[in-house]
N, C-alpha and C positions, 0 to 999 in steps of 0.2 A: 517607273520610279522617278525618272528625271523630271517628268511633268509634275509629279507630286511635290518635289522639293522646290521647283520653280514657283508653284502656287504658294507654298509656305513662305518663301522669300518675298514674294509680292505682297502677301498679307502683312508680313512683319514690317515692310517698308511703309505701309499705309497707316501703321499705328501711331497715334499721337505721342511724340517723345516725352512730353510731360506726364501723360497718363502712364506710360511704361515706367518712368522713373518712380512715380508714386507706388505703383504695383511692386516694383523691386524693393523699395524701401519697406513696404508693409511686410513682404516676405522675410526680409532681413531682421526686422523687429521680432516677428513671430518666431523665427529660428533662434534668435538670441534669447528670447523669453523661454523657449523650450529647453535650450541648453542650460540656462540658469536654474530652471526647475529641476532638471535631471541631475545637476551637479550638487544641488542643495539637499536632496533626499538622503536619508540614512542607509537605504538599501543599496546594494551593489547592482548596477544596471548594465547589461551588455546586450547589444543587438548584433545578431549574426546573420549573414546571408546564406544561401543554399550551399555555398562552398565552404562554410564554416569560417569565413573571414569576418573580421570585426568591422562593423559599420559604425558603431558608437560604443564607447565605454566610459563610464563616469569615474571620477577620482576615487570614490569609495571602493569601487571594484578593483582598481589598480592597487590601492593600499591593502585591501583585504587579501588579494591573491598574490601580492608581491610582484606585480607587473611593473616594469620600468616605466617612468613617466614620459619617455620618448613617444613619438607618434606611433600608434599601433593600428591605425585605420588601414584596412585592406590586408592586414596580416592574419594568417590562420590562428585561431584561438589556441590550438594545440601547441603552437610554437612559442606562445607567450607564457604558458603556465609552468611553474616549477614543480608542482605536485603531479607525479606521473599518473596516479590513479584518476585524478580529476581530468587530466588531459585525455585519458582513455574514455572517460565518461562522455566528454564532448565529441570524441572521435566516432561515437556510435551513430550510424546513419539513421537508426530508428527514432532518434530524437526529432528528426525533421519530418517524420511521417505520422506522428501521433497527435492526439488532441492535447489540450493543456493538462499538465499533471504537476505534482509536487513530490519531492523526495528529500531525504536527509543524507548527507554525505560527510564523512570524516576525512579531514586532510591532515597531513603532517608537515607540509611546507607551504608557505614560509613559516607556519607555526601550527601547533596542534589545535584544530578547530572542529566543531560540528556545525555544518552549514545546512540551512534549509534552502533548497534550490527549487525555484518555481519556473516552469517552462511554459511559454505561451507562443504557439505558432502564429505567424502573421502572413497575410496574403494580399496581393493586389489583384482585384477581380476574382477569378476562380483559381488562379495559380498560386501555390505556396511559394513564398519568397525567402523565408528564413524563420528564425525564432527570436523571441525576446526572453532574456534570462534575468530574473530577480533573485538575489541571494541575501540571506540574513545570517549573521553569526549568532547562533543560539547556544553556544558553549556554556555561558554562564547560566542561562535559563535551564538547560538540562542538568547542570550541576545542582542548582537550587531545588529542582524537582527530586533529584536523587537524595539530597540532604533531607528534604522534607519526608520522603518515603522512608529513609533510614530512621529518622526521629520517630515516625509513626510505629515502625517495627519495634524500636526500643521501648516505646510506651506500652505496646501490647505485651512484650516480653516481661516488662516490669510487673504488670498485673499477673501474668502467668507465674512469675517467680514467687510471688507471695503465696500462691496456692501450692506450688511445689515445695516450698519451705515447710509449710504446715503439714501437707499430706505425706511427705517422705521423712521430714525431720523427726516427727513424733515417733513413728515406728522404729527409726534408727536408734533413738534414745532408749526405747523399750528393749530392742535387741541387745544393745550394749549392756543394760542392767542385767538381763538374763544371762548374758555371756559371763559376766563377773561372777554370778552365782554358780554357773557351770564350772568355772575355773576353781572355785573353792571345793566343789564336789570332786573334781579330778584329782586334787591334792590328796584326797582320802583313798584313792585307788591304790591297792597294794601291789598288784601285778605290774612290774616295771614296763614290760612290753606294751601292755594295754595303756598304761599311763602315758608312755612316750607317744604312742599313736594318737591318743585323744588330744594330747598337748599340741601336736603338729596340726591336727585338724582345726583346733581352736585358733592357733596362730594364723593359719590360712584364712579362716573366716574373719578374724579381726583385721587382717591386712586388706581384704576386699571391702569390708565395711568402712575402713579408714579412707580407702580410695574413693568410694562412693560419696562419703561425706565431703571430701576435698573437691570432687566434681561439683557437688551442689553449691558449696561455698564459692567456687570460682564462677559458676553460673550467676549466682546472686550478685557477686561483685561486678559482673559485666553488665547487668541490666538494671538493678535497682538504684534509685537516686541516692546520692551520697553528698552530704554537705561538704563544701570545700573549706579546709583549714588553711586559710591564706596567710602568707607572709611575704616579705620582700626578699627575692632571691635572684641570683645571677645565673642565667641559663648556661653560660660557659662553665661555671663551677659544677653545676649538676651533671652536665655532659662528661666532664673530666672524672667525676666521682664514679659514674656508671661504668666508664671505660676501665677505670682502675679496678673496679669490682670484678669485671670480666677479663682481666688481663691474662690470667693463666689459660683460660679456655681459648682466647684469641691467639695466644702464642702457640698452643698445641696444634691449632689448625693451620699454622703458617700463614696467618692473615696479617698483611701490612696495614697499619692505620695511618691515614693522612688527616691531620687536623688543620682546620682553617677557621679559627674563632675571631670574630670581629671585636676589637676593643671598644667599639661604640655601644655594645649591648648594655642597656641600663638594668637597674634592679626592677623586677616585675612582680606583680601580685600573683603568686603561684601557690598551689598545694604541693609542697616539696615531695612528699611521699608518693602522691599520685603521678606527678610528672616523671619522677624517677622510674616508676613502674612502667609508664608508657615508653620511655626511652629504652629501658631494659628490654621490653618485648620487641621493639623494632630492631635493636642491635642483635638480640638473640636470633631473630629470624634471619638477619643478614649473615650471621655466622653459620647457621645451619644451611643456608643457600650456597655456601662455599666449602663443601666438605674436603676439597683438594687444595684449599688455600686460595688466596686472591687478595683483593684490596678493598678496604672500606674507608670512604671519605666521610668525615663528620665535620660539618661547617655550620657557622652561624652568621647571620647578616641582619642589618637593620634597614627596612624600607618603609618610609612614611611612619605610620603608627603601629607597625608590626615587626616582630622578630621572626626571621625565617631560619628554621633548623633543617639542614639537609643531611640525609643518610643515603649515600650512593655506594652500592656494592657491585662487584664484578661476578656475581653468582649466576645461578641457573636461570634467573628471570621468571616471569609469570606469563603464561599463555594469554593471548588477547581475550579469549572467551572466558577466562577466569578473573581477569583484572577487575571487572565491575562487581565481583562477588566476594572479594577478599575480606570485607568488613561484615559479612553476614555471619550469624551465629552457626557454629559447628561446620562451617565450610573450611576445609583444609586440603592441601595436596600432599601433606606429610603422612607417612605411615603411622606415626605415633602422636600426631598432633591432635589437640582438643578442638581446634577451630574457634577458640575464644580469645586468643592472644590479641589479634588485631581489632577485634570487636571492643575489647577493653581499652585499647589505645584510642579508638574512635570516640568512645564515650568520655574518656578523660579529657581529650583535646576539645571536644564539643562542650563539655561542662566549663572549660576555661574560656569559652567564647572564641575558640580557634577553629581551624579547618586543616584538612590533610589533602594533599595531591600526590598521586602515585603515577610514575612513568616506568614502564618495564618492557623489555624485549627478550623473548625466549632465547636463552643462550648468551645474552649480552649483559645481564644484570638488571638491577632495580634501583630506582631513585625515589625516595620518600621525602617530600617537603612538608614540614609542619609549620603552620602560620599561627603565631600567638599574638594577641593584642597587647601592646605595651601598657595600656590603661584598661583595667578590668571594667567591662561594660555591664556586667551582670550584678545582681544584688550580692554584696559581700556579706559573709556570715562570720561573726566574731563570737567568742564565748564570754559570757558575763561571769561574775564571781560565783553565781549559784550553779554554774555548769550548764545552764540553759542557753539556747541560741537566740540571738536577737538580730534584727536587721540593722545595718549601719547605713 
């Protein structure tokens, strides 16, 4: 071994100094170029060695994962991550023995994100040296896909609703007419016991028909298009009116209300009746989620060209597996729920050009954020003097 290093030293001493300088300068330029390229890409890039220590990490990765901007080279990746589950993912030794693969991963720290993680093993010669990690934040992309999917479902249900209204509505009307005729005949019955029994049967039947009619109307309200009757309204006033309407129910459940309305909220183009319905459904759900009392925070804020309305309760919360399904028709975790309340909320907010974000933890409560544009981007519908709608 000593002879080997002596030969290396002898060869090094015989290299032309100017040639060595040019070579080192070339390496430095190439390294600087690669560093600039890696820093400029929008993807998070991390290179790890076999010991899971960081060889290289670009600024995008540090910002995305909440890693301090201090020197992280030669530090274990698991010690630099704030999200425990992501740290456990990188702590898995199988990552370093597999071929290239891609997966999706949800993080909660430093913020709630859906990451697309691409793993590429690299090697020098025939020996594996570590992995290259490329990550993209696809949270917004996933949300857009879910919104598009939800809109497609609403379109399909709207078509179905027309058929339901026709196929069930007409028989219901016919049944109602015949029941009126039967009520007249019952009045002519002389035996009191028989008359009382028939009257009770008739009343039970009318109650069930009325319930079925209400279900159909609720379903149609949830899915079919409805023109917005827009006017200029203040969100804070609408929130206050809905809370006043539910005051006694809130008091009976021993629920404390915390209000935080922004005075900067402007007048906005809204359908007053529909927005009230949406807020009523959200607050009603919050009340039902706190049967033993709790706290409900209702807040408004202005950010850029949006007003954000927040409803945060300390109720039972929603299970992770149910969170993505809460706006689906007829999906409910309540024993007596119809599963259409939040679907109606989604439709109303969507018709106003807004969006909804929901965060929830089982046993810790639910927070619903409603985002409404200050300036209506959609075609506004106004009513002319003849009662017909025209575009403005």
